[in-house]
VOBA-1610 file (N, C-alpha, C; in pm, whole numbers, padded with zeros to 5 digits, always signed):
BEGIN
Met+09739+06736+05998Met+09705+06872+05959Met+09590+06926+06045Phe+09494+06834+06075Phe+09381+06870+06160Phe+09431+06913+06298Glu+09530+06835+06352Glu+09584+06868+06484Glu+09656+07002+06481Thr+09728+07029+06369Thr+09800+07156+06357Thr+09702+07272+06356Arg+09592+07253+06282Arg+09491+07358+06274Arg+09426+07383+06410Met+09396+07273+06481Met+09334+07285+06613Met+09429+07356+06711His+09556+07322+06703His+09655+07385+06791His+09664+07534+06763Lys+09654+07569+06633Lys+09661+07710+06595Lys+09541+07786+06649His+09421+07724+06636His+09299+07789+06687His+09304+07805+06839Lys+09357+07702+06906Lys+09367+07706+07052Lys+09460+07819+07096Ser+09572+07835+07025Ser+09668+07940+07058Ser+09606+08078+07038Leu+09532+08093+06928Leu+09466+08220+06900Leu+09361+08252+07006Phe+09288+08147+07049Phe+09184+08165+07151Phe+09245+08211+07284Leu+09354+08145+07325Leu+09420+08182+07450Leu+09475+08324+07444Ala+09530+08360+07330Ala+09584+08495+07313Ala+09472+08598+07323Ala+09358+08566+07264Ala+09244+08657+07267Ala+09191+08675+07409Val+09183+08564+07484Val+09136+08570+07622Val+09230+08654+07707Thr+09360+08634+07689Thr+09459+08711+07764Thr+09448+08859+07734Leu+09435+08893+07604Leu+09422+09033+07563Leu+09296+09095+07621Leu+09185+09020+07616Leu+09059+09069+07670Leu+09070+09095+07820Ser+09139+09006+07889Ser+09156+09021+08034Ser+09235+09147+08067Leu+09339+09171+07990Leu+09423+09288+08014Leu+09346+09416+07987Val+09269+09418+07877Val+09194+09537+07840Val+09085+09567+07943Ser+09018+09462+07989Ser+08908+09481+08083Ser+08955+09503+08226Gly+09084+09485+08252Gly+09137+09507+08385Gly+09111+09394+08481Thr+09078+09276+08429Thr+09046+09164+08518Thr+09160+09066+08531Phe+09271+09094+08468Phe+09385+09003+08476Phe+09459+09031+08606Val+09462+08932+08693Val+09528+08948+08823Val+09622+08834+08849Leu+09718+08859+08933Leu+09809+08754+08974Leu+09739+08661+09071Ser+09773+08534+09066Ser+09720+08440+09163Ser+09789+08466+09296Pro+09728+08422+09409Pro+09792+08442+09540Pro+09934+08389+09545Ala+09959+08278+09473Ala+10093+08220+09475Ala+10194+08311+09407Gln+10146+08390+09307Gln+10236+08478+09233Gln+10251+08614+09301Ala+10152+08655+09380Ala+10155+08787+09443Ala+10268+08795+09545Glu+10324+08914+09558Glu+10434+08936+09652Glu+10380+08942+09794Thr+10441+08866+09884Thr+10398+08868+10024Thr+10452+08994+10092Val+10400+09022+10210Val+10448+09138+10285Val+10596+09123+10316Met+10637+09005+10359Met+10778+08982+10392Met+10867+09002+10271Glu+10823+08955+10156Glu+10902+08971+10033Glu+10915+09118+09996Arg+10804+09191+10009Arg+10808+09332+09972Arg+10894+09413+10068Val+10880+09386+10197Val+10961+09458+10296Val+11109+09429+10275Lys+11142+09304+10245Lys+11281+09268+10221Lys+11334+09337+10096Arg+11250+09346+09993Arg+11292+09408+09867Arg+11306+09559+09880Thr+11209+09624+09946Thr+11207+09771+09951Thr+11275+09829+10074Gly+11282+09750+10181Gly+11337+09804+10305Gly+11242+09899+10375Val+11112+09891+10342Val+11012+09980+10400Val+10894+09899+10454Leu+10854+09928+10576Leu+10733+09871+10634Leu+10631+09984+10642Thr+10525+09974+10563Thr+10422+10078+10559Thr+10310+10042+10656Ala+10289+10127+10754Ala+10195+10096+10861Ala+10086+10202+10872Gly+09962+10156+10879Gly+09850+10246+10901Gly+09831+10270+11049Thr+09797+10393+11084Thr+09777+10426+11225Thr+09678+10541+11236Ser+09661+10594+11357Ser+09561+10698+11380Ser+09627+10829+11419Arg+09549+10937+11410Arg+09602+11067+11452Arg+09541+11113+11584Asp+09439+11040+11637Asp+09373+11090+11757Asp+09327+10980+11853Ala+09391+10862+11848Ala+09353+10752+11936Ala+09444+10748+12058Ile+09429+10847+12144Ile+09509+10858+12267Ile+09468+10746+12363Pro+09561+10670+12420Pro+09708+10682+12421Pro+09777+10588+12322Phe+09701+10528+12229Phe+09760+10425+12143Phe+09831+10481+12020Ala+09768+10574+11952Ala+09829+10629+11831Ala+09770+10768+11807Tyr+09854+10869+11822Tyr+09805+11006+11806Tyr+09921+11098+11771Val+09887+11219+11730Val+09988+11319+11695Val+10007+11411+11814Asp+10132+11424+11861Asp+10159+11507+11978Asp+10174+11654+11941Ser+10207+11736+12038Ser+10217+11881+12017Ser+10329+11918+11921Lys+10422+11826+11899Lys+10533+11852+11806Lys+10503+11799+11666Gly+10382+11744+11648Gly+10345+11692+11517Gly+10396+11552+11490Gln+10445+11484+11595Gln+10499+11350+11580Gln+10394+11244+11616Ser+10394+11133+11543Ser+10306+11021+11576Ser+10365+10945+11694Val+10290+10934+11801Val+10337+10868+11922Val+10226+10780+11977Gly+10260+10701+12080Gly+10160+10620+12147Gly+10203+10475+12161Tyr+10126+10403+12238Tyr+10156+10263+12269Tyr+10161+10177+12143Ser+10067+10197+12052Ser+10065+10117+11929Ser+10181+10153+11837Ile+10222+10278+11839Ile+10340+10319+11761Ile+10463+10247+11815Asp+10471+10237+11947Asp+10582+10163+12009Asp+10579+10016+11968Met+10459+09959+11955Met+10449+09819+11911Met+10498+09805+11767Leu+10469+09904+11684Leu+10517+09900+11545Leu+10669+09905+11540Val+10729+09982+11629Val+10876+09986+11635Val+10929+09849+11672Met+10863+09780+11763Met+10904+09644+11800Met+10895+09550+11681Val+10788+09563+11603Val+10772+09480+11483Val+10882+09510+11383Lys+10911+09638+11363Lys+11017+09678+11270Lys+11151+09617+11310Glu+11183+09624+11438Glu+11310+09570+11486Glu+11316+09419+11469Gln+11204+09351+11488Gln+11201+09206+11468Gln+11223+09171+11321Leu+11164+09249+11231Leu+11183+09225+11088Leu+11328+09250+11047Glu+11389+09354+11104Glu+11530+09382+11074Glu+11617+09263+11113Lys+11586+09205+11227Lys+11663+09090+11274Lys+11643+08969+11183Gln+11519+08947+11142Gln+11489+08830+11059Gln+11539+08846+10916Leu+11523+08966+10860Leu+11558+08988+10720Leu+11702+09031+10700Gly+11770+09066+10808Gly+11910+09102+10798Gly+11937+09232+10726Arg+11846+09330+10742Arg+11867+09459+10679Arg+11791+09566+10757Lys+11829+09692+10734Lys+11760+09804+10798Lys+11622+09822+10735Ile+11524+09853+10819Ile+11388+09873+10772Ile+11341+10012+10812Gln+11281+10084+10718Gln+11221+10214+10747Gln+11074+10194+10782Leu+11029+10252+10891Leu+10889+10246+10930Leu+10818+10369+10876Lys+10730+10348+10779Lys+10655+10457+10717Lys+10512+10456+10772Leu+10473+10563+10840Leu+10341+10570+10902Leu+10242+10645+10813Val+10124+10587+10798Val+10016+10647+10719Val+09896+10664+10811Lys+09849+10786+10827Lys+09735+10811+10917Lys+09604+10780+10845Leu+09523+10695+10908Leu+09399+10648+10848Leu+09281+10674+10941Thr+09163+10689+10881Thr+09040+10691+10960Thr+08998+10547+10982Pro+08911+10520+11079Pro+08866+10382+11099Pro+08808+10318+10974Ala+08735+10397+10894Ala+08673+10343+10773Ala+08775+10306+10667Gln+08893+10365+10672Gln+08996+10339+10570Gln+09082+10217+10601Arg+09081+10171+10723Arg+09179+10071+10766Arg+09174+09942+10685Ile+09062+09875+10683Ile+09054+09745+10616Ile+09071+09758+10465Pro+09007+09856+10396Pro+09031+09872+10252Pro+09178+09895+10219Gln+09248+09972+10301Gln+09390+09999+10275Gln+09475+09873+10291Ile+09435+09785+10382Ile+09505+09658+10398Ile+09475+09567+10280Gln+09348+09558+10242Gln+09308+09467+10135Gln+09369+09505+10001Thr+09386+09634+09977Thr+09446+09680+09852Thr+09598+09691+09862Arg+09651+09650+09976Arg+09795+09647+10001Arg+09859+09785+09995Lys+09781+09887+10028Lys+09838+10021+10040Lys+09922+10030+10167Val+09883+09951+10268Val+09962+09941+10392Val+09986+09794+10422Asp+10095+09766+10492Asp+10130+09628+10526Asp+10068+09583+10657Ile+10036+09679+10742Ile+09987+09648+10877Ile+09916+09772+10930Val+09820+09752+11017Val+09755+09863+11088Val+09764+09835+11237Cys+09822+09929+11310Cys+09827+09922+11456Cys+09785+10058+11509Asp+09664+10067+11558Asp+09618+10192+11618Asp+09541+10159+11746Ala+09409+10153+11736Ala+09329+10105+11849Ala+09226+10007+11795Ser+09264+09935+11690Ser+09172+09841+11625Ser+09142+09724+11718Ser+09015+09692+11730Ser+08976+09579+11814Ser+08928+09463+11728Phe+08950+09343+11779Phe+08913+09222+11706Phe+08762+09204+11704Thr+08709+09170+11585Thr+08572+09122+11573Thr+08573+09008+11472Trp+08479+08917+11484Trp+08473+08804+11391Trp+08442+08853+11250Glu+08364+08960+11237Glu+08331+09012+11105Glu+08455+09068+11037Arg+08536+09142+11110Arg+08660+09195+11054Arg+08757+09083+11020Asp+08754+08979+11101Asp+08845+08866+11080Asp+08818+08794+10949Lys+08702+08816+10889Lys+08672+08758+10759Lys+08746+08831+10647Gln+08793+08952+10678Gln+08854+09037+10575Gln+09004+09056+10592Val+09051+09048+10716Val+09194+09064+10745Val+09231+08963+10853Asp+09360+08955+10881Asp+09406+08870+10992Asp+09450+08960+11108Phe+09434+08908+11229Phe+09468+08983+11349Phe+09587+08922+11421Ser+09666+09008+11482Ser+09774+08962+11569Ser+09715+08923+11704Val+09801+08878+11794Val+09758+08859+11933Val+09720+08996+11989Ser+09635+08998+12088Ser+09594+09125+12151Ser+09704+09175+12244Tyr+09726+09305+12243Tyr+09825+09363+12334Tyr+09761+09465+12428Ala+09628+09474+12425Ala+09553+09558+12519Ala+09407+09517+12510Val+09330+09558+12608Val+09187+09527+12612Val+09109+09656+12623Thr+08997+09663+12551Thr+08916+09784+12555Thr+08768+09747+12556Gly+08682+09848+12557Gly+08538+09824+12556Gly+08464+09953+12528Thr+08343+09942+12477Thr+08263+10059+12441Thr+08198+10122+12564Gln+08225+10250+12584Gln+08163+10329+12691Gln+08122+10464+12634Leu+08052+10542+12715Leu+08002+10672+12672Leu+08076+10784+12743Leu+08116+10884+12667Leu+08168+11007+12726Leu+08052+11105+12730Val+08017+11152+12849Val+07902+11242+12865Val+07941+11357+12958Lys+07856+11459+12962Lys+07878+11568+13056Lys+07850+11520+13197Lys+07912+11584+13294Lys+07909+11536+13432Lys+07768+11521+13488Asp+07676+11611+13448Asp+07540+11606+13502Asp+07447+11516+13422Ser+07501+11442+13325Ser+07418+11355+13241Ser+07367+11235+13320Thr+07245+11192+13286Thr+07186+11073+13348Thr+07196+10951+13257Leu+07266+10966+13145Leu+07281+10854+13052Leu+07378+10751+13108Gly+07362+10627+13062Gly+07454+10522+13107Gly+07401+10383+13085Thr+07270+10370+13067Thr+07210+10240+13040Thr+07158+10237+12898Pro+07138+10118+12841Pro+07080+10110+12707Pro+06946+10182+12698Glu+06863+10169+12802Glu+06731+10231+12802Glu+06740+10384+12798Ser+06842+10437+12864Ser+06855+10583+12871Ser+06893+10645+12736Leu+06940+10563+12642Leu+06984+10614+12512Leu+06872+10624+12410Leu+06751+10582+12448Leu+06637+10587+12358Leu+06614+10730+12307Gly+06627+10749+12176Gly+06605+10879+12115Gly+06715+10980+12136Lys+06823+10942+12204Lys+06933+11035+12232Lys+07032+11040+12116Arg+07098+11155+12103Arg+07197+11175+11998Arg+07332+11124+12047Val+07377+11016+11986Val+07502+10953+12028Val+07604+10963+11915Gly+07714+11029+11940Gly+07818+11042+11840Gly+07899+10914+11825Val+07933+10880+11702Val+08014+10760+11674Val+08105+10789+11556Leu+08210+10709+11544Leu+08292+10708+11423Leu+08242+10593+11337Pro+08215+10617+11208Pro+08162+10511+11121Pro+08254+10390+11114Gln+08194+10273+11102Gln+08264+10146+11084Gln+08358+10114+11201Thr+08314+10148+11320Thr+08386+10109+11441Thr+08301+10011+11520Thr+08365+09938+11608Thr+08289+09847+11694Thr+08196+09926+11785Asn+08234+10048+11818Asn+08149+10131+11904Asn+08014+10159+11837Glu+08018+10190+11709Glu+07894+10212+11634Glu+07807+10086+11636Gln+07870+09971+11611Gln+07796+09845+11608Gln+07734+09813+11744Val+07810+09838+11850Val+07762+09806+11985Val+07641+09891+12022Ile+07646+10022+11994Ile+07534+10110+12027Ile+07410+10072+11946Arg+07429+10038+11819Arg+07315+09993+11737Arg+07250+09870+11798Lys+07332+09785+11857Lys+07281+09660+11914Lys+07212+09683+12048Val+07273+09761+12136Val+07216+09777+12271Val+07096+09871+12272Gln+07094+09968+12177Gln+06980+10059+12169Gln+06957+10101+12023Pro+06881+10019+11949Pro+06855+10046+11806Pro+06787+10181+11781Lys+06719+10236+11883Lys+06645+10361+11863Lys+06724+10485+11905Ala+06851+10468+11931Ala+06936+10585+11956Ala+06961+10655+11823Gln+06976+10786+11826Gln+07005+10863+11704Gln+07156+10873+11688Leu+07212+10794+11599Leu+07357+10795+11580Leu+07398+10912+11492Val+07500+10983+11536Val+07554+11097+11461Val+07698+11064+11424Asn+07727+11058+11294Asn+07860+11021+11247Asn+07956+11140+11249Phe+08080+11112+11290Phe+08186+11213+11287Phe+08308+11156+11216Lys+08385+11244+11154Lys+08503+11201+11081Lys+08621+11174+11174Ser+08621+11240+11290Ser+08732+11223+11383Ser+08682+11234+11526Arg+08763+11186+11618Arg+08728+11197+11760Arg+08726+11343+11804Asp+08818+11422+11752Asp+08822+11563+11789Asp+08691+11633+11754Glu+08634+11600+11637Glu+08506+11659+11597Glu+08396+11618+11695Ala+08398+11491+11734Ala+08296+11441+11827Ala+08309+11506+11964Tyr+08434+11519+12012Tyr+08456+11582+12142Tyr+08405+11726+12141Thr+08432+11798+12033Thr+08386+11936+12020Thr+08234+11944+12020Ala+08171+11852+11947Ala+08024+11850+11940Ala+07963+11823+12077Leu+08028+11735+12154Leu+07978+11705+12289Leu+07988+11829+12379Gln+08100+11898+12370Gln+08119+12018+12452Gln+08019+12127+12416Gln+07983+12133+12287Gln+07889+12235+12240Gln+07743+12194+12258Gly+07719+12073+12308Gly+07583+12027+12330Gly+07511+11980+12205Lys+07584+11955+12098Lys+07522+11909+11974Lys+07489+11760+11978Ile+07553+11686+12067Ile+07521+11546+12091Ile+07510+11524+12241Asp+07442+11416+12278Asp+07423+11386+12420Asp+07534+11299+12477Ala+07600+11225+12389Ala+07707+11134+12433Ala+07794+11100+12314Phe+07916+11057+12344Phe+08006+11008+12239Phe+08046+10867+12276Ala+08014+10771+12190Ala+08047+10631+12214Ala+08184+10600+12158Ser+08273+10555+12243Ser+08410+10526+12202Ser+08468+10423+12296Asp+08590+10380+12268Asp+08660+10295+12364Asp+08683+10377+12490Gly+08650+10319+12604Gly+08664+10393+12729Gly+08803+10445+12752Ile+08903+10365+12717Ile+09041+10405+12742Ile+09082+10522+12653Leu+09022+10534+12533Leu+09051+10647+12445Leu+08988+10775+12499Ser+08866+10763+12550Ser+08800+10879+12611Ser+08875+10924+12736Glu+08926+10827+12811Glu+09004+10859+12931Glu+09132+10933+12892Gly+09193+10891+12783Gly+09313+10959+12734Gly+09285+11103+12697Trp+09172+11126+12631Trp+09134+11263+12594Trp+09106+11346+12718Leu+09032+11287+12814Leu+08996+11359+12935Leu+09118+11408+13012Gln+09219+11323+13021Gln+09336+11359+13101Gln+09417+11473+13040Leu+09389+11506+12915Leu+09458+11616+12850Leu+09378+11746+12856Gln+09255+11739+12911Gln+09169+11856+12915Gln+09179+11929+13050Lys+09179+12062+13044Lys+09183+12141+13167Lys+09051+12129+13244Asn+08942+12110+13171Asn+08810+12100+13234Asn+08762+11955+13240His+08855+11862+13266His+08819+11720+13262His+08712+11684+13364Asp+08698+11763+13470Asp+08595+11734+13571Asp+08455+11762+13520Ala+08444+11825+13403Ala+08313+11856+13347Ala+08253+11736+13273Phe+08329+11627+13263Phe+08283+11510+13190Phe+08301+11384+13273Lys+08238+11279+13230Lys+08255+11148+13295Lys+08236+11038+13191Ile+08283+10919+13225Ile+08272+10804+13136Ile+08178+10702+13201Val+08077+10661+13126Val+07977+10566+13177Val+07948+10460+13070Pro+07895+10344+13111Pro+07882+10295+13249Pro+08016+10242+13299Asp+08023+10207+13427Asp+08148+10154+13483Asp+08187+10025+13413Arg+08089+09941+13384Arg+08113+09817+13311Arg+08080+09842+13164Pro+08179+09835+13074Pro+08156+09865+12932Pro+08044+09781+12871Phe+07982+09835+12767Phe+07878+09763+12694Phe+07936+09639+12625Ser+08065+09643+12597Ser+08131+09531+12529Ser+08279+09532+12566Arg+08346+09421+12539Arg+08491+09412+12560Arg+08555+09344+12440Glu+08663+09403+12392Glu+08738+09343+12281Glu+08888+09362+12304Gly+08965+09275+12240Gly+09109+09289+12246Gly+09159+09383+12137Ile+09253+09470+12170Ile+09317+09557+12071Ile+09434+09481+12009Ala+09440+09482+11877Ala+09543+09406+11806Ala+09579+09476+11677Cys+09687+09430+11615Cys+09725+09480+11482Cys+09651+09399+11376Met+09625+09461+11262Met+09562+09394+11149Met+09662+09383+11035Val+09662+09269+10967Val+09753+09245+10854Val+09675+09181+10740Pro+09729+09183+10618Pro+09661+09118+10506Pro+09647+08968+10530Glu+09540+08911+10478Glu+09521+08767+10492Glu+09628+08691+10414Asn+09650+08567+10456Asn+09742+08475+10388Asn+09886+08526+10386Asn+09928+08586+10496Asn+10067+08628+10514Asn+10117+08574+10647Ser+10116+08442+10658Ser+10143+08377+10786Ser+10283+08406+10839Arg+10382+08413+10751Arg+10518+08439+10798Arg+10528+08578+10859Phe+10465+08674+10796Phe+10465+08811+10849Phe+10388+08816+10981Leu+10272+08751+10986Leu+10193+08750+11109Leu+10269+08684+11223Asp+10343+08578+11192Asp+10426+08513+11294Asp+10529+08611+11351Ser+10588+08691+11264Ser+10688+08789+11309Ser+10625+08896+11397Val+10506+08941+11358Val+10434+09041+11437Val+10402+08986+11575Asn+10347+08865+11579Asn+10312+08804+11707Asn+10434+08782+11796Phe+10543+08739+11734Phe+10667+08716+11810Phe+10713+08847+11874Ala+10708+08956+11796Ala+10753+09086+11848Ala+10665+09133+11963Leu+10533+09114+11950Leu+10440+09160+12054Leu+10455+09078+12182Ile+10463+08946+12167Ile+10477+08860+12285Ile+10613+08883+12351Lys+10715+08905+12270Lys+10848+08934+12324Lys+10844+09062+12408Phe+10772+09163+12360Phe+10758+09287+12436Phe+10686+09262+12568Met+10572+09192+12561Met+10493+09167+12682Met+10571+09085+12784Gln+10646+08987+12735Gln+10726+08906+12827Gln+10835+08991+12891Gly+10888+09086+12816Gly+10989+09177+12871Gly+10932+09265+12981Val+10807+09310+12964Val+10742+09391+13068Val+10727+09309+13195Ile+10679+09186+13180Ile+10658+09098+13295Ile+10790+09067+13366Asn+10896+09048+13286Asn+11027+09013+13343Asn+11103+09134+13396Gly+11047+09254+13377Gly+11112+09373+13429Gly+11222+09429+13340Asn+11219+09397+13210Asn+11317+09455+13118Asn+11304+09607+13120Pro+11411+09681+13152Pro+11402+09826+13170Pro+11341+09899+13050Arg+11383+09863+12929Arg+11331+09932+12811Arg+11181+09906+12794Asn+11140+09781+12809Asn+11000+09746+12789Asn+10911+09810+12895Val+10957+09808+13020Val+10880+09870+13129Val+10867+10020+13105Ala+10975+10083+13056Ala+10972+10227+13029Ala+10871+10259+12919Ile+10864+10173+12817Ile+10767+10193+12709Ile+10625+10182+12762Phe+10600+10081+12845Phe+10467+10063+12904Phe+10431+10183+12991Asp+10526+10227+13074Asp+10500+10339+13166Asp+10481+10471+13092Arg+10541+10484+12975Arg+10525+10608+12898Arg+10378+10631+12863Ser+10304+10523+12846Ser+10162+10535+12815Ser+10073+10518+12936Phe+10115+10429+13029Phe+10024+10391+13138Phe+10082+10406+13279Gly+10201+10462+13291Gly+10264+10477+13421Gly+10215+10599+13497Ala+10275+10624+13613Ala+10235+10736+13699Ala+10247+10870+13627Lys+10345+10883+13538Lys+10362+11006+13462Lys+10329+10985+13314Gly+10256+10877+13285Gly+10222+10844+13148Gly+10101+10919+13096Thr+10065+10890+12973Thr+09950+10955+12911Thr+09823+10924+12987Ile+09807+10799+13026Ile+09695+10756+13110Ile+09752+10682+13230Phe+09712+10722+13349Phe+09764+10657+13469Phe+09676+10538+13506Leu+09737+10420+13515Leu+09668+10301+13562Leu+09703+10280+13709Asn+09601+10275+13795Asn+09630+10248+13935Asn+09682+10105+13949Gln+09723+10067+14069Gln+09789+09938+14088Gln+09700+09822+14047Asp+09570+09830+14078Asp+09478+09722+14042Asp+09470+09705+13891Leu+09458+09818+13819Leu+09449+09812+13673Leu+09582+09769+13612Arg+09692+09813+13672Arg+09823+09771+13623Arg+09840+09620+13640Asp+09799+09569+13756Asp+09808+09424+13779Asp+09722+09348+13679Leu+09604+09404+13648Leu+09515+09340+13550Leu+09580+09338+13412Ala+09648+09448+13376Ala+09716+09454+13246Ala+09827+09349+13238Ile+09902+09333+13346Ile+10010+09234+13350Ile+09953+09093+13342Glu+09843+09068+13413Glu+09780+08937+13409Glu+09730+08905+13268Thr+09677+09006+13200Thr+09631+08987+13063Thr+09747+08952+12971Met+09860+09020+12989Met+09979+08988+12911Met+10021+08843+12934Gln+10018+08801+13060Gln+10059+08664+13094Gln+09967+08563+13027Leu+09838+08592+13022Leu+09743+08501+12957Leu+09771+08491+12807Val+09804+08605+12745Val+09835+08605+12602Val+09959+08520+12576Ile+10061+08537+12659Ile+10184+08459+12644Ile+10157+08311+12661Glu+10079+08277+12763Glu+10049+08136+12791Glu+09963+08073+12682Ser+09890+08156+12607Ser+09810+08102+12497Ser+09898+08061+12379Arg+10024+08103+12379Arg+10121+08066+12276Arg+10235+07987+12341Gln+10348+08055+12356Gln+10465+07995+12420Gln+10558+08106+12464Glu+10621+08089+12579Glu+10718+08188+12624Glu+10834+08195+12526Ile+10887+08317+12509Ile+11001+08337+12421Ile+11126+08283+12491Pro+11207+08202+12423Pro+11331+08153+12485Pro+11419+08269+12530Lys+11490+08251+12641Lys+11570+08359+12699Lys+11674+08415+12602Asn+11731+08328+12520Asn+11834+08376+12428Asn+11777+08460+12314Asp+11642+08463+12299Asp+11578+08545+12196Asp+11520+08674+12252Leu+11529+08691+12384Leu+11474+08812+12446Leu+11569+08930+12431
//
């Protein structure tokens, strides 16, 4: 009878704890019970991807209102790889995010992946997982042509525009703690402020500033400094932690694309040239193009070449 009474009390206690957890909102599924990205994509047929609206040439909105760019092309490659693996059609749903929204949206599973112009940092890697890098970037300054800025010392007391929670913001804080950082919600806002003289420089990825410059009629009125970036990072996609199968698929798709460019696959080369070719968004001269190809080769060699029958 004592055992029966104890069992009854134990059952009541567990029921009370469960009810309290539900009421307080602290009842959560364990990682083992939570749906993985691959499971959700297979169930829904939708891959929800975070991207940017103004990260030229990687992810931006064109004159027709369409999301385009090199990173958007990489997302298409990922989608096609998932279709092949899961044996069903997948819809690619794009969600435009600010840099500050990217990691929270991944952590709360509002998006399955982010591919824009996100660069790898060890601090970010504590919160999300990164794919292999498919481009290289670095922090530089966009300034007016007659500006003398370009060194850390020259930024002392200067107004430097940044986007919050970007590596560019972190780099400028590190190289010149006494610079006056001015936060902007978008690159377009920062570019406008620079043209109006409200800031002395805009710190961004050099390749993104170059993309903006090439679209401007008065591009000769600006320059990008210094020649050697303050920092260098690899651009990669971000995914939720503990989704190794999904990350494997993303990496396979990216390396498959890079290997196709190196091997001269017409479709892959056309995609690369659309962003970086002679008539692309940003023109890479032969030296820079060779460097991009060499970087791709290094990424491939850090893993394994894709078998020919899978290309």
